[in-house]
DRENDO-789964 format. One line per field, with one value per residue (C-alpha): residue number from 1; residue in three letters; x, y, z. Coordinates in Angstrom, 2 decimals. Layout:
REM DRENDO-789964
pos = [NUM  ...]
code = [ala  ...]
px = [X  ...]
py = [Y  ...]
pz = [Z  ...]
***
This chain:
REM DRENDO-789964
pos = [1  2  3  4  5  6  7  8  9  10  11  12  13  14  15  16  17  18  19  20  21  22  23  24  25  26  27  28  29  30  31  32  33  34  35  36  37  38  39  40  41  42  43  44  45  46  47  48  49  50  51  52  53  54  55  56  57  58  59  60  61  62  63  64  65  66  67  68  69  70  71  72  73  74  75  76  77  78  79  80  81  82  83  84  85  86  87  88  89  90  91  92  93  94  95  96  97  98  99  100  101  102  103  104  105  106  107  108  109  110  111  112  113  114  115  116  117  118  119  120  121  122  123  124  125  126  127  128  129  130  131  132  133  134  135  136  137  138  139  140  141  142  143  144  145  146  147  148  149  150  151  152  153  154  155  156  157  158  159  160  161  162  163  164  165  166  167  168  169  170  171  172  173  174  175  176  177  178  179  180  181  182  183  184  185  186  187  188  189  190  191  192  193  194  195  196  197  198  199  200  201  202  203  204  205  206  207  208  209  210  211  212  213  214  215  216  217  218  219  220  221  222  223  224  225  226  227  228  229  230  231  232  233  234  235  236  237  238  239  240  241  242  243  244  245  246  247  248  249  250  251  252  253  254  255  256  257  258  259  260  261  262  263  264  265  266  267  268  269  270  271  272  273  274  275  276  277  278  279  280  281  282  283  284  285  286  287  288  289  290  291  292  293  294  295  296  297  298  299  300  301  302  303  304  305  306  307  308  309  310  311  312  313  314  315  316  317  318  319  320  321  322  323  324  325  326  327  328  329  330  331  332  333  334  335  336  337  338  339  340  341  342  343  344  345  346  347  348  349  350  351  352  353  354  355  356  357  358  359  360  361  362  363  364  365  366  367  368  369  370  371  372  373  374  375  376  377  378  379  380  381  382  383  384  385  386  387  388  389  390  391  392  393  394  395  396  397  398  399  400  401  402  403  404  405  406  407  408  409  410  411  412  413  414  415  416  417  418  419  420  421  422  423  424  425  426  427  428  429  430  431  432  433  434  435  436  437  438  439  440  441  442  443  444  445  446  447  448  449  450  451  452  453  454  455  456  457  458  459  460  461  462  463  464  465  466  467  468  469  470  471  472  473  474  475  476  477  478  479  480  481  482  483  484  485  486  487  488  489  490  491  492  493  494  495  496  497  498  499  500  501  502  503  504  505  506  507  508  509  510  511  512  513  514  515  516  517  518  519  520  521  522  523]
code = [met  pro  val  pro  pro  pro  pro  gly  gly  ala  val  pro  lys  ala  pro  ala  ala  pro  pro  gly  ala  ala  thr  gly  pro  lys  asp  lys  arg  arg  arg  ser  ala  ala  lys  ala  glu  pro  gly  val  lys  thr  pro  trp  arg  asp  asn  leu  glu  ala  gly  val  met  ala  ile  leu  leu  ala  leu  phe  leu  lys  ala  phe  leu  val  glu  ala  tyr  lys  ile  pro  ser  gly  ser  met  gln  pro  thr  leu  met  gly  met  pro  ser  pro  gly  asp  ile  val  val  arg  arg  ala  gly  glu  glu  pro  leu  glu  val  lys  asp  arg  ile  leu  val  asp  lys  phe  ser  tyr  lys  leu  arg  asp  pro  lys  arg  trp  glu  val  ala  val  phe  arg  tyr  pro  leu  lys  arg  thr  gln  asn  phe  val  lys  arg  leu  val  gly  leu  pro  gly  asp  arg  leu  arg  ile  glu  gly  gly  asp  leu  trp  thr  phe  asp  arg  glu  ser  gly  gln  trp  ser  val  glu  arg  arg  pro  pro  gly  val  gln  ala  ser  gln  trp  arg  ala  val  asp  met  asp  asp  ser  asp  met  pro  leu  trp  arg  gln  val  ser  gly  asp  gly  trp  leu  ile  asp  gly  arg  asp  val  thr  ala  thr  gly  asp  gly  ala  ile  gln  tyr  gly  asp  gly  ser  ser  ile  val  asp  arg  tyr  tyr  asp  gly  tyr  pro  asp  ala  ile  arg  ser  lys  leu  pro  ala  arg  his  pro  asn  lys  glu  arg  leu  his  pro  val  gly  asp  leu  arg  leu  ala  gly  thr  val  arg  ala  thr  glu  gly  thr  glu  ser  val  thr  val  val  leu  ser  glu  gly  gln  arg  arg  tyr  thr  phe  thr  leu  pro  gly  pro  ala  ala  ala  ala  asp  gln  leu  ala  ser  ile  glu  val  asp  pro  val  thr  ala  ala  ala  ser  val  asp  gln  ile  gly  ile  ala  gly  pro  arg  leu  glu  ala  gly  arg  arg  leu  arg  phe  glu  val  glu  asn  leu  asp  asp  arg  leu  thr  met  arg  leu  asp  gly  glu  val  val  ala  ser  leu  asp  val  leu  ala  val  arg  asp  asp  gln  thr  ser  arg  val  met  leu  his  ala  arg  gly  thr  gly  ala  glu  phe  gly  asp  leu  arg  leu  phe  arg  asp  ile  tyr  tyr  phe  ala  asp  his  gln  arg  glu  phe  glu  ile  pro  glu  gly  cys  tyr  phe  ala  met  gly  asp  asn  thr  leu  asp  ser  ser  asp  ser  arg  glu  trp  met  arg  ala  arg  tyr  gln  ala  arg  gly  gly  asp  asp  gly  glu  thr  leu  val  phe  glu  gly  asn  gln  arg  glu  gly  glu  asn  pro  ser  arg  pro  leu  arg  asp  pro  ala  leu  gly  glu  val  val  arg  phe  thr  asp  glu  trp  gly  asn  asn  his  leu  leu  gln  thr  lys  pro  gly  leu  gln  ala  glu  leu  pro  asp  trp  leu  val  pro  val  thr  asn  leu  gly  gly  glu  arg  ser  pro  phe  ile  asp  arg  glu  leu  ile  val  gly  arg  ala  leu  ala  val  phe  trp  pro  leu  ala  pro  his  lys  gly  ile  tyr  arg  leu  arg  trp  val  arg]
px = [0.00  1.58  2.36  0.24  2.21  2.30  -0.04  0.75  1.68  5.44  7.41  10.49  13.83  16.49  18.86  22.12  25.32  27.04  30.20  33.22  31.12  32.66  30.51  32.98  35.13  36.65  33.13  32.67  35.96  34.95  31.63  33.42  35.84  32.93  31.46  34.67  34.83  34.57  30.95  29.54  28.12  29.04  27.09  29.56  29.32  25.51  25.53  28.05  26.01  22.79  24.48  25.89  22.51  20.79  23.26  22.91  19.11  19.14  21.41  19.19  16.06  17.70  19.01  15.92  12.81  12.37  14.47  13.85  14.29  14.07  12.18  14.48  12.40  8.85  8.43  5.79  3.89  1.52  1.50  5.09  6.27  9.73  10.75  11.46  15.02  16.10  16.27  12.60  11.15  10.85  10.05  6.36  6.88  9.94  12.25  10.37  11.94  9.64  8.39  10.20  8.50  10.50  8.80  10.54  9.13  9.43  10.11  9.04  11.96  10.56  7.35  9.14  11.29  8.07  6.19  6.57  5.55  1.99  0.70  0.16  2.45  4.94  8.35  11.93  14.48  18.04  18.09  19.01  21.29  23.02  22.70  24.19  21.11  17.65  14.45  10.85  8.13  4.79  4.92  2.36  3.56  4.16  6.29  4.84  2.55  1.97  1.45  0.15  -0.03  -2.91  -5.46  -4.14  -4.74  -2.73  -3.90  -2.95  -3.47  -5.33  -3.71  -6.64  -9.33  -7.04  -8.47  -6.96  -8.53  -7.91  -6.10  -8.31  -6.70  -7.87  -10.15  -7.48  -4.94  -7.46  -8.55  -4.96  -4.55  -7.56  -6.15  -8.04  -8.29  -9.87  -7.80  -8.96  -6.55  -7.62  -7.71  -11.07  -14.33  -14.52  -18.10  -20.00  -23.73  -24.58  -28.41  -31.11  -30.55  -30.47  -28.12  -25.67  -22.12  -19.63  -16.47  -17.42  -20.91  -23.86  -27.50  -29.73  -33.07  -35.23  -34.20  -30.60  -27.10  -23.50  -20.26  -16.80  -14.35  -14.54  -15.68  -12.23  -11.06  -9.65  -5.92  -3.16  -1.56  1.60  0.41  -3.10  -3.69  -1.59  -3.19  -4.59  -2.51  0.78  -0.01  0.17  3.55  5.29  7.71  6.03  6.83  8.78  6.26  8.26  7.75  3.93  2.30  -1.40  -3.09  -6.91  -8.20  -11.60  -11.53  -13.17  -14.98  -17.31  -18.17  -20.20  -23.38  -26.92  -30.05  -33.31  -36.41  -40.03  -40.17  -36.94  -37.68  -34.17  -30.46  -28.22  -24.45  -23.11  -19.54  -18.40  -15.60  -14.91  -18.23  -19.89  -22.12  -22.56  -25.68  -26.14  -29.67  -31.12  -34.92  -36.18  -39.36  -41.33  -40.24  -42.68  -43.35  -41.77  -38.53  -35.44  -31.90  -30.11  -27.00  -27.48  -24.93  -25.23  -24.76  -26.27  -24.28  -21.20  -22.58  -21.23  -23.99  -27.16  -29.27  -27.80  -28.88  -31.97  -31.42  -34.08  -32.41  -33.07  -34.76  -33.69  -35.67  -36.64  -34.41  -32.04  -28.40  -26.79  -23.21  -23.03  -20.22  -20.32  -17.34  -16.09  -13.13  -11.44  -14.51  -16.90  -19.51  -20.49  -22.94  -22.77  -24.97  -23.56  -20.82  -23.18  -23.22  -26.71  -25.93  -23.07  -22.51  -19.60  -18.86  -16.62  -13.18  -12.54  -9.19  -8.72  -10.54  -10.67  -11.48  -13.79  -16.34  -18.39  -21.91  -24.44  -28.19  -31.17  -34.87  -37.80  -37.37  -33.64  -31.35  -28.34  -24.91  -21.96  -18.22  -18.21  -14.85  -13.60  -10.92  -9.08  -7.33  -3.65  -2.98  -0.40  1.46  4.46  6.49  8.24  7.48  3.87  3.77  6.01  6.52  7.68  10.00  9.54  11.22  10.98  8.71  7.69  7.52  6.09  5.91  2.52  3.70  3.96  4.76  8.15  9.31  12.43  10.85  10.57  9.14  12.39  15.29  18.13  21.28  24.49  27.16  30.81  33.32  37.04  39.15  41.92  42.27  44.71  44.92  41.91  39.68  36.54  35.73  32.23  31.09  27.33  25.25  22.50  22.22  20.73  21.25  23.56  24.29  25.76  27.97  29.17  29.46  32.62  35.87  37.88  41.68  43.97  46.29  43.75  40.83  37.24  36.95  33.80  33.25  30.99  29.47  28.73  25.82  27.91  28.66  32.28  33.55  35.58  37.25  36.60  38.17  35.29  37.31  41.11  43.52  47.09  48.76  49.53  50.37  47.41  47.71  46.49  43.45  42.02  40.32  39.77  36.22  33.70  30.16  27.81  24.75  21.93  19.20  15.96  16.21  12.77  12.64  13.55  14.91  13.16  16.46  16.80  13.55  14.42  11.07  7.60  6.94  4.90  4.21  5.17  6.31  7.77  7.58  5.12  4.78  1.16  2.05  2.88  -0.12  2.13  0.96  2.48  1.72  -0.03  0.07  1.36  -1.30]
py = [0.00  3.39  5.91  9.10  12.31  14.88  17.88  20.17  17.31  17.73  14.53  14.98  14.17  12.09  14.32  15.12  13.68  16.10  17.78  15.49  12.29  9.18  7.29  4.92  1.90  3.78  4.12  0.33  -0.21  2.20  0.36  -2.99  -1.55  -0.21  -3.73  -5.01  -2.36  -3.59  -3.92  -4.29  -7.84  -9.71  -12.58  -15.25  -13.94  -13.99  -17.63  -18.64  -17.06  -18.65  -22.05  -21.77  -20.71  -23.60  -26.08  -24.60  -24.66  -28.28  -29.29  -27.43  -29.10  -32.52  -32.07  -30.53  -30.67  -33.15  -35.93  -38.50  -42.25  -45.31  -48.41  -51.40  -54.33  -55.61  -55.23  -52.47  -53.73  -52.72  -49.44  -48.84  -51.03  -52.53  -55.97  -59.24  -60.47  -62.52  -65.74  -65.45  -65.21  -67.12  -65.57  -65.95  -66.73  -68.46  -66.05  -62.94  -60.41  -59.63  -56.10  -54.18  -51.39  -49.49  -46.47  -43.20  -41.37  -37.96  -38.01  -35.23  -34.76  -31.69  -32.90  -35.25  -32.38  -30.80  -33.89  -37.60  -40.20  -41.54  -45.07  -46.26  -43.65  -44.89  -43.81  -43.83  -44.74  -45.87  -49.63  -50.19  -53.14  -51.37  -47.64  -46.80  -48.34  -46.73  -48.75  -47.81  -49.46  -48.68  -47.83  -50.12  -50.04  -46.95  -46.34  -48.17  -50.42  -54.05  -55.41  -58.78  -60.32  -62.80  -64.00  -61.74  -58.61  -56.33  -56.05  -53.70  -54.19  -51.61  -51.71  -49.93  -52.35  -55.36  -56.11  -56.70  -54.91  -54.83  -51.73  -50.32  -48.19  -44.69  -44.70  -43.27  -45.89  -48.72  -47.61  -47.94  -51.38  -53.20  -55.64  -56.61  -60.39  -60.97  -60.78  -60.09  -62.73  -65.44  -68.95  -69.65  -67.66  -65.02  -66.05  -69.33  -69.99  -72.47  -72.30  -71.20  -70.97  -68.51  -66.00  -64.29  -63.99  -61.86  -61.34  -58.80  -58.14  -60.40  -60.31  -62.31  -63.65  -65.26  -66.75  -67.95  -67.52  -67.27  -67.83  -66.34  -68.70  -72.39  -71.90  -72.40  -69.96  -66.53  -66.51  -63.90  -64.31  -62.30  -60.15  -59.38  -55.64  -54.92  -53.04  -55.40  -53.72  -54.86  -57.78  -60.40  -59.00  -59.20  -62.02  -65.03  -65.84  -68.96  -71.56  -72.03  -68.34  -68.49  -68.66  -68.70  -67.98  -68.06  -64.48  -63.74  -59.93  -59.28  -56.53  -56.91  -53.79  -53.24  -51.76  -53.14  -52.20  -53.79  -54.49  -54.04  -57.70  -57.80  -59.03  -58.86  -58.87  -60.65  -61.00  -63.73  -63.57  -66.71  -66.77  -70.20  -71.54  -68.12  -66.65  -62.88  -62.05  -58.54  -58.01  -55.15  -55.28  -54.65  -53.02  -56.28  -56.94  -56.92  -53.44  -54.20  -55.70  -53.64  -53.45  -55.77  -57.59  -61.02  -63.31  -67.08  -68.10  -64.94  -65.45  -64.29  -60.75  -58.35  -55.76  -57.60  -54.45  -53.28  -56.27  -54.65  -51.12  -48.91  -47.94  -47.31  -49.90  -50.70  -48.74  -50.23  -48.99  -47.01  -48.13  -47.97  -48.50  -51.03  -52.20  -54.89  -55.82  -57.86  -55.93  -56.14  -57.74  -55.10  -55.72  -52.72  -52.10  -48.94  -47.59  -44.84  -44.30  -43.92  -46.46  -47.95  -50.79  -51.90  -54.57  -55.52  -59.24  -61.30  -62.13  -65.33  -66.53  -69.86  -70.88  -67.98  -69.89  -67.70  -67.78  -65.15  -65.68  -63.36  -64.15  -62.58  -63.30  -62.39  -61.38  -60.80  -57.78  -56.45  -56.38  -54.49  -54.13  -56.70  -56.39  -58.52  -57.22  -58.72  -57.09  -57.39  -60.57  -59.89  -62.94  -63.86  -67.05  -66.80  -64.17  -62.93  -60.50  -57.49  -54.98  -51.78  -49.67  -45.95  -43.97  -46.89  -47.98  -51.24  -51.38  -53.82  -53.93  -53.90  -56.98  -59.20  -62.19  -60.77  -58.03  -57.79  -55.88  -55.78  -59.30  -60.96  -58.61  -60.45  -58.90  -60.92  -60.46  -61.48  -60.83  -60.59  -63.22  -61.66  -57.96  -55.25  -54.49  -56.66  -54.58  -56.38  -55.66  -56.61  -56.60  -56.21  -56.03  -57.50  -61.29  -62.46  -66.01  -66.23  -62.50  -61.37  -62.91  -64.45  -68.17  -69.31  -69.75  -72.65  -72.50  -74.96  -72.17  -69.44  -71.63  -70.55  -66.95  -64.91  -61.44  -59.40  -55.92  -54.18  -51.82  -48.81  -50.31  -51.30  -54.61  -57.03  -60.38  -62.52  -65.83  -67.83  -71.05  -71.19  -72.75  -74.02  -70.60  -69.08  -65.56  -64.04  -61.15  -57.77  -57.84  -60.97  -60.79  -63.98  -63.90  -65.91  -66.09  -64.75  -65.85  -63.86  -61.96  -60.44  -56.71  -55.59  -51.91  -48.60  -45.77  -42.44  -40.81  -43.19  -42.11  -39.80  -38.75  -39.60  -40.98  -38.30  -39.18  -41.44  -39.36  -42.00  -44.17  -42.82  -45.10  -45.03  -47.22  -50.01  -49.33  -47.83  -44.59  -44.25  -40.61  -40.71  -39.74  -42.33  -43.26]
pz = [0.00  -1.03  1.67  1.24  0.76  3.55  3.47  0.58  -1.71  -1.34  -0.98  1.23  -0.33  1.33  3.31  1.59  2.98  5.32  4.06  4.27  4.68  3.14  0.67  -1.01  -0.02  2.88  4.37  4.23  6.02  8.77  9.27  9.51  12.05  14.07  14.39  15.88  18.56  22.17  23.38  19.85  19.18  16.02  14.37  15.53  19.09  18.95  17.80  20.45  23.24  21.96  21.80  25.30  26.69  24.92  26.40  29.89  29.61  28.43  31.31  33.77  32.42  32.53  36.07  37.68  35.51  32.63  31.15  28.40  28.98  26.75  27.92  27.25  28.53  28.78  32.55  32.32  29.28  27.89  29.90  28.72  25.90  25.60  24.42  26.23  26.43  23.37  25.37  26.31  22.80  19.58  16.20  15.40  11.70  10.26  8.50  9.64  11.97  14.93  15.40  18.14  20.05  22.68  24.20  24.90  27.91  29.50  33.24  35.60  38.01  39.77  41.46  43.86  45.07  46.42  47.59  48.24  45.64  45.76  45.46  41.86  40.31  37.71  38.98  37.71  40.39  40.77  41.22  44.90  44.03  41.12  41.54  38.17  36.51  36.30  36.65  35.77  37.89  39.53  43.24  44.91  48.55  50.69  53.81  56.82  54.74  55.45  51.95  50.78  47.29  47.16  44.62  41.89  44.01  46.28  49.88  52.72  56.45  58.52  61.96  63.63  62.44  62.18  58.72  55.30  52.31  48.55  47.31  44.55  41.84  40.88  37.78  35.48  36.52  36.28  32.80  31.61  33.17  31.71  29.15  26.04  25.87  22.46  19.28  15.73  14.37  16.80  15.34  16.97  16.98  19.69  20.59  20.24  20.55  23.32  23.31  20.91  17.16  14.33  15.95  13.61  15.02  13.10  15.20  17.88  16.46  17.31  16.18  18.52  17.24  19.88  23.22  23.42  24.79  23.63  25.51  25.03  23.32  24.04  27.62  29.19  31.84  30.99  31.84  32.03  28.62  28.07  25.16  26.41  26.13  23.05  20.14  17.52  14.81  16.31  18.61  15.85  14.69  18.06  18.90  20.44  24.05  24.87  26.20  29.41  30.23  30.19  33.64  32.61  35.95  35.84  36.15  37.71  37.45  34.08  32.18  29.20  27.19  24.03  22.62  22.74  20.80  21.89  19.82  20.90  21.92  23.95  27.48  28.95  28.21  30.74  31.17  33.45  34.75  36.56  39.14  40.55  41.90  41.83  39.13  38.87  36.83  35.40  34.01  31.95  31.40  27.86  26.49  26.84  30.46  33.38  34.72  38.09  36.71  37.61  36.43  38.84  39.93  41.48  43.09  43.28  46.03  47.49  50.73  48.79  48.57  51.19  50.59  49.60  49.89  46.56  44.53  42.94  41.60  40.01  36.77  33.12  30.92  27.40  24.82  21.47  18.67  20.89  20.98  24.44  25.53  28.38  30.68  33.35  35.49  38.42  39.79  43.18  44.81  43.46  40.76  38.62  35.76  33.61  30.83  28.63  31.21  34.21  37.06  37.35  39.77  42.02  44.62  46.90  47.26  49.49  48.14  46.19  47.53  45.77  42.57  40.10  36.94  34.89  32.06  30.25  28.84  27.19  27.20  25.46  26.05  23.85  20.23  20.64  20.39  18.49  20.14  18.70  19.40  22.22  23.96  26.85  29.23  32.18  35.11  35.95  37.92  40.65  41.91  44.03  43.73  47.09  49.72  49.68  52.59  53.16  55.98  54.29  56.48  56.91  54.16  51.69  48.83  47.14  43.33  40.79  37.02  35.29  33.42  36.48  34.27  33.35  35.71  37.84  40.72  44.51  44.66  43.57  44.26  46.02  47.49  47.09  49.80  49.85  52.66  51.97  53.71  55.77  54.94  55.95  59.69  60.40  58.12  57.00  53.36  52.15  48.53  47.99  44.84  42.72  42.74  39.46  38.25  35.24  35.27  38.59  39.80  36.54  36.13  37.96  36.07  37.49  37.36  39.23  40.39  41.18  42.20  41.46  40.23  39.51  38.12  40.42  39.95  43.25  43.96  42.85  39.46  40.21  38.79  40.93  40.38  43.45  44.43  45.92  46.32  46.85  44.37  44.54  44.24  47.63  46.42  44.60  42.12  43.33  41.08  42.72  46.13  48.16  49.60  51.57  50.18  52.89  50.91  49.39  51.22  50.00  49.39  48.15  49.16  47.50  49.63  49.06  48.06  45.10  43.43  40.55  39.10  37.81  34.33  32.62  28.99  26.10  23.14  20.79  18.66  16.09  13.07  11.82  8.81  11.32  13.53  16.23  17.79  21.25  22.11  25.51  29.18  31.63  34.19]
***
């Protein structure tokens, strides 16, 4: 846009150069000299200062605020995805390289400088038995807790009441820990009809005509398979687990979600979740149901219910032609029914401590109904092979991986201890560090002169060569320390000072063409 002339129409001319002003090459030299005068910044100096400030800012952020970490293993899957160790896997298809997914996460290092960690937070900490190594686990036990692992759940002891109770997770955490059980590439149908006829089953979509029922799979119990919970797009491409690494515990904590659309003649829609000898029946009345029929949760035997007054709940009825989202679940000894995200019925039940074999069935009465996107989920199954109860000292925490099938966590940490034989001036030298079979200490090397020698990494990351059994040589070289094995001891706790920060978000990998989209908050 042209600039309008000043009043009067006269356009000012550029001022003439003052007498004696240089306008040629000498002028250029003077300007260059002026830039080099002290106190006058030059382009190279600007870039240097910007680079230094960027480095200082990055170091400050890394030291005090946020740092990026790579997840190397599968201990927190599928919340945080890494890969199992090579010895634990076999390639799913001959000649095909398995897909590898290793999350990169951002860690908040500032919050824990202002407050203590909370239960269920995913934390990064220095491994107590090898402090040069960082671990990422979920904090499940707090200072002063008495913690028990039983029946797939975590329990804490209330010293005032003298009672044990299940530790329930916050909704956001629980939502991230439900694990999809069904797979699109399953070799068997997801659902099978067990009564009635004429129902149309197409994967996760079912059209019911008349009275009848379907069951999930072949009717065998839901178990804690290693890759439950992975996205369908990548689960079939991941390396298969070695059969010896599968635990396959029966899991009773289940959730069935989907949509339902009733017809005018629908009397009721019912989901039955079985846990051992119990049957939990979730019923939604349809348009053709009796006027006094309510949405309900029933337990057989009814003596298993801890709050029987909640069995019948006045709630919404299914409307003909309207599609509703429904969810029913048995989680941590609480039964819950939701419609379109709203709880319409709930019931607390007594804990099942032994048989948790489970089945899922779906019934329809009357003229039938349409079901869509039926998805079955299971909860994490916590287990312990050895010690099941822990007294957590003050100032310490207890951590577990979300993938309890393959996680080196507080349940199994062992401290190895060796004491030097002899020593200068009666000094007792003790070597302590992580005891992990086949890794630390190394397998012994036997030499007639030196005896039995192992390589051992202590908790500070220092490597030592230790003589665990004497040989024929009396004078040992300086690099070899004769020791006595003091045996291993359980070391399950994390000192508060070792906790570095809280896992905040996954920011990589992003590979939509492979079905991998790992941008998410860590819950």
